[in-house]
N, C-alpha and C positions, 0 to 999 in steps of 0.2 A: 558443644556445637561443632568444634573443630574435628572431634572424633567422628561425628555423624557425617560431616563433609567428606572426610577421608574415606569413610566406608562407601558413600555414594559414588565418589570418584573411582574407587577401586572396582566397584561393580560395573560401572560404565566402561572403564578402560579394559577390563578383562573380558567383557562381553558375556559374562555368566548370565544364564537365563533364570528367571524366576520360575518355579515349578508350574508347568501348565501354560507358560507364556513363551512362545518361540521368539528367537532373535529375528528382527525384521529390519530391512533396509529402507531408507528414504528413496522413493522412485522419481522424485522431481524436485523442483525448487520452490513450489508454492506451499502455503500452509496446509492445504488439503492433501498434499502428497506425503505428509509426515504420517508414520504409523500411529495408531491409537494406543491408548494405555493398555488395551487388551491384546495388542499384537506385538509389543516390544518390551523387553526387560528394561531397556534404558528409560523408556517413558514411564514405566512403573516405578523405577527408582527415583525419577524426577518428581513424580506425583507424591511419593512418600516423603521426599525432602520438603516440598512446598507445603504439604499439609501436616508436617510433623508437630507444629506448635499450635494446631487448632484447638487442642484440648485445654490449653492454658493461655489463649490469646487475650483474655480479659483479666489476667491475674495481676498485672502491674498498673492498673488504673484505679482511680479513687473509687471508694465504695458507692458514691452517688452518681458516678459517670455512667452514661448509657451510650452504646454505639449501635445505631439502627440503620437498616436499609430503608430507602424512601423511594416510592414510585408515584407516578402522576397519571391521572386518567387520560390526559391529552398528549402525553409525551412518551416516546419510545425509550428515551434515556432513563437511567435510574441512578440513584446516588448511594454509594456503598459506605457503610460505617460513618455516617454523620454523627457528630458528638452532641449529646444532650445531657442535661442534668435531671435526675429523677424528681427534683423539686420544681421543675418548670411546669407552669400551668398549660393547659391545652391552647389557651389563647396566645401565650407567649411562644409556644411551638409554632403556631400558625404564622406569627410575625417573622420568625426565623426562616420558615420554609418559603415565604414570599420571595426571598432573595435567591432562592434556588429554582423554583418553578415559575415565578412571575405571577402567580395567582394571589390577588389581595386576600387578606385574612377573612374578610366578610363573605368571600365567595368560595371558601374552603370547607369541605367536610372531611374530617380525618377518620380513618379506619385503621385499627390495629390488627394486623394479621399475625396470630400467635403460632401458626403452624398447624398442619393437619386439617386445613379447611376451616379452622376456628377464627372467626373475624368479629371484632368488637367495634361498635360505633362510639367514638369519643365525642359525645354530644354536649357534655358540660364543660364549658370553656374555663370555669373556675377551678376545676379539679386538676390535680397534678398527674404527672406520668406515674408516679408511685401509687397514687390512688387507684389507677387502672391496672396496676400490676405489670407494668412494662418491664421487660427483661432484655439484656443484651442479645443481639442477633435477631430480634423481631423486626417486622416490617411495618412502616407507616405508609399508608396509601392516601394520597390526596385526590379527592374528587372535586373537580372544578365545576361549580354550579352555574357559572356565568355563560349563557348561550352565545354571547358575543365575545368570548374570551379570545385574546390574541393567539393563544396556543392551540385553539380548536382547529381541527381538520389540517393538522400539520403546519400551522402558521408560524411556528418557531423552529421547525426542523426540515420541512420539505422545501429545498432550495429551488425546485422547479416552479414554485409559485412566485419567485422573485422575478420581476420584470427586468429583462436584460436590455442594455442599451445596444442597439445595432445601428451602425452608420452605413448609409448607402455607399456603394462603390464609387459613384460619381462624386460624392462629397469627400470621400477619402482621397481621391485623386487631386482635389484642390488644395490639400494641405501641403505646406512647404517643408515641414519638419518631420514628416513621416519616413519610415524605412523605405517605402516605395519611392518617395520623392528623392531620397538620397541615392538610391540605386539608379534611378533614372538619370540623375545629374552625372553620376560617375560613368554611366554608359555613354551619355552624350559627349562627355569630356574625352573619353577614350576614342570615340569615333572621330571627333574633331582633330585630335592629335594624330591619328592615323591618316586622315585626309591631308593634313598639313605636311606630313612626312612624304606622302606620295606626290604631292604638288611640288615639293622641294627636290624630287628626283631620287629619294632614298629607296633602296631595294628592300622590301619587306618579305622575309622568308616565311612561308607558311609552315607550321609544324606538321610533319608527316603524320598521317593517321593510319593506324593498322586496321586491316579488314577483320571481320569476324572470324574468318578461316585462320588468319595468322595468329590471332589471340588464342583461338581454340587449340591450336597446335602446341602452345606452350603452357596453357592453363586449361587442362581437360576437366570435363564434368566428372565428378566422383573423386577428385583429388583432395587430399587433406591440405589445409592451408592455414595461414595466419594473416589476419587483416590488420592493416595499420590505418590510423593510429590506434594504440591501445593493446596490440598484441592479442586480439580476439581470435580464437581458434574455431575452426569449423570445416565444412566440406563444400567444395564448389558444386553448385546445383544448377547454375545457368550461365551461359555465355551468349551474348547477343545484344540486340538493340532494345531500347525501352521507349515506349511511346512518349513523346514530348521532350526527350532528352537526346542530345547529339552524341555520337560516338558509340563505342562498344562498352558494355557494362558487364560486370561479374556479379551474379547472384550467389550469395553464400548462406548456407544453413548453419547457423552458429550453434556451438555446444551449450552456451549459456544465453539467457535472455538479455543480450547486450546490443541488440539491433534496434531497428525502428519500424519493422513491418513483419508480415507473415508470409513474405514471398510475393506480395501483391503491390502494385503501384497504380494509383489513379483508377482504382476499380478493376484493373486487369491482373489476373493471376499468372505469374511467370514460373514459379517453382514451389515445391512443397518443402516445409520444414516443420519443426516441432510445434510451433504455434506463434502467437503474437509476441513480438520483440525478439524472435529467434531468427529473423531474416534481415538481410541488408543488401543494398546494391552499392558497389564500389567500382572505381576505375581500376583497370588492370595494373597500373603502376603501384597500387596500394595493396595488392595481393601477392603473398609470397607462398609458393607451392613447395611442399617438402614433407619431411617426417615430423608432423605436429600432432601427436596423439592427444586424445581428450585429457584434460588436466583433472586430477582428483582434488576437489576443493578442501579435503580434509588431510591431504598429504603434508608431511613436514619437510621443510627445506634441509633439515639436518639428518634425514633418513634416505637410504638408497633402496 
């Protein structure tokens, strides 16, 4: 096993190509952006590694042990390699499957899918799996015959059917321990303290605010930048005001999906970026413009 691991690692590290399979690069960060096994030598090597033991995967189990896949007529999910014994009767198998699919034994019809479109109805509950010639890797299919089954029509998987509790905005305002109530009290407290200071004759200096022109002069659109906190890198894509927020905001198109929008805010689009989670709006003080090239996620800190 260690020799096989070393061979796979050597092939991946060297970038050598399998005949007929070109070396391919990942073009994004999502699963669909990865090259397929037919496009990449690395993926072919990984596939060979994962499937290397398929030929003897049942070699170290007891002679009477069976590992079967199980599917259900009402469910999208399937169960892989459930363990049975060849001496189990069909009736006992149904009792076990009740705890997986939720269908009572009396409402189950079991079908053995042996491959190649060959399906056998396991009608006799007193016969064993061995009597029906069940082998490792075959599939048991559960047909739920109860028209009122809880699992029918997505009853156990479709969360859109679950009634959500929605509180009216007026009712939420009445709560005293909500986030909104806490923020409201803090705002009222700050306003009262400010009024008291003014009444006492204190001079309250207002923080000077920069204009859009002043900010644009030092943070120009198209500049490479680093956003704090987090050291997120990207490119300045917008400098200006945002509806519903005070002051000047910087819109940054990030290199990695570390933001919270796609350049839009409250239904209004301000700048273009790579996609969802690649955009963010930050205050000018949190943007550092400079030589911040895009980072290579696979680069080593020990290499130059």
